[in-house]
C-alpha positions as CSV (number, residue, x, y, z in Angstrom):
1,M,-61.5,-48.3,-34.8
2,E,-63.6,-51.6,-35.4
3,R,-65.2,-50.4,-38.4
4,I,-61.9,-49.2,-40.0
5,A,-60.0,-52.7,-39.2
6,E,-62.8,-54.4,-40.5
7,H,-62.9,-52.4,-43.8
8,L,-59.1,-52.8,-44.1
9,S,-59.5,-56.5,-43.0
10,F,-57.1,-56.4,-40.2
11,S,-57.8,-57.0,-36.6
12,V,-58.1,-54.1,-34.0
13,S,-54.8,-55.1,-32.3
14,Y,-52.9,-54.7,-35.6
15,L,-54.5,-51.4,-36.4
16,R,-53.6,-50.0,-33.0
17,Q,-50.0,-51.4,-33.2
18,A,-49.9,-49.9,-36.5
19,F,-51.1,-46.6,-35.4
20,R,-48.9,-46.4,-32.5
21,E,-45.8,-47.0,-35.0
22,V,-46.7,-44.6,-37.2
23,T,-47.8,-42.0,-34.8
24,D,-45.8,-42.4,-31.8
25,M,-49.0,-42.6,-29.5
26,T,-52.0,-44.3,-28.8
27,V,-55.4,-44.0,-30.6
28,F,-56.7,-42.6,-27.1
29,R,-53.9,-40.3,-26.6
30,L,-54.8,-38.6,-30.0
31,E,-58.6,-38.5,-28.7
32,E,-57.4,-37.1,-25.8
33,K,-55.4,-34.2,-27.6
34,V,-58.6,-33.3,-29.9
35,V,-60.6,-32.9,-26.4
36,L,-58.2,-30.5,-25.3
37,V,-57.9,-28.7,-28.6
38,K,-61.9,-28.3,-28.5
39,K,-61.7,-27.0,-25.1
40,L,-59.1,-24.4,-26.4
41,L,-60.8,-23.3,-29.5
42,T,-63.8,-22.4,-27.8
43,S,-62.6,-21.0,-24.3
44,I,-59.5,-19.2,-24.8
45,D,-58.4,-16.8,-27.6
46,L,-55.5,-18.5,-29.1
47,T,-54.3,-18.7,-32.4
48,M,-54.3,-21.9,-34.2
49,A,-50.4,-22.2,-33.8
50,G,-51.0,-21.6,-29.9
51,I,-53.5,-24.3,-29.5
52,M,-51.4,-26.5,-31.8
53,D,-48.4,-25.8,-29.2
54,R,-50.5,-25.9,-26.3
55,S,-51.9,-29.4,-27.3
56,G,-48.8,-31.0,-28.2
57,F,-49.0,-31.6,-32.1
58,I,-45.8,-31.3,-33.4
59,T,-46.6,-30.4,-37.1
60,K,-49.2,-27.9,-38.5
61,S,-50.3,-30.8,-41.0
62,Y,-50.9,-33.5,-38.6
63,F,-52.6,-31.4,-36.3
64,F,-55.3,-30.3,-38.7
65,A,-55.9,-33.6,-40.4
66,S,-56.2,-35.5,-37.0
67,F,-58.8,-32.7,-35.7
68,K,-60.4,-33.0,-39.1
69,K,-60.5,-37.0,-39.0
70,I,-62.0,-37.1,-35.6
71,M,-64.4,-34.0,-35.8
72,R,-64.9,-34.1,-39.5
73,L,-64.8,-30.2,-39.5
74,T,-61.5,-28.2,-39.4
75,P,-60.4,-26.5,-36.3
76,K,-61.6,-23.3,-37.7
77,Q,-64.8,-24.5,-38.9
78,F,-65.3,-25.9,-35.4
79,R,-64.4,-22.5,-33.8
80,D,-66.6,-20.5,-36.0
81,S,-69.6,-23.0,-35.2
82,K,-69.1,-22.7,-31.4
83,M,-68.8,-18.9,-31.3
84,A,-71.5,-17.9,-33.7
């Protein structure tokens, strides 16, 4: 978060506030969701839609974009790497 704020010339507190206004959740909550998605991808045989529903993501595009932004892999790439 600090690196992103510095790159954008924003304060960290401003960036966190803006993130919350846009996504209606805190940065920490998003990270918690991604942790849950990682567990679901490796421990339960669910479809991506099922994982998205269980982890509380509203839209498919936000689910994939959020996961990829944090993990630098798509959910499928992550699952495939853990199941190989």
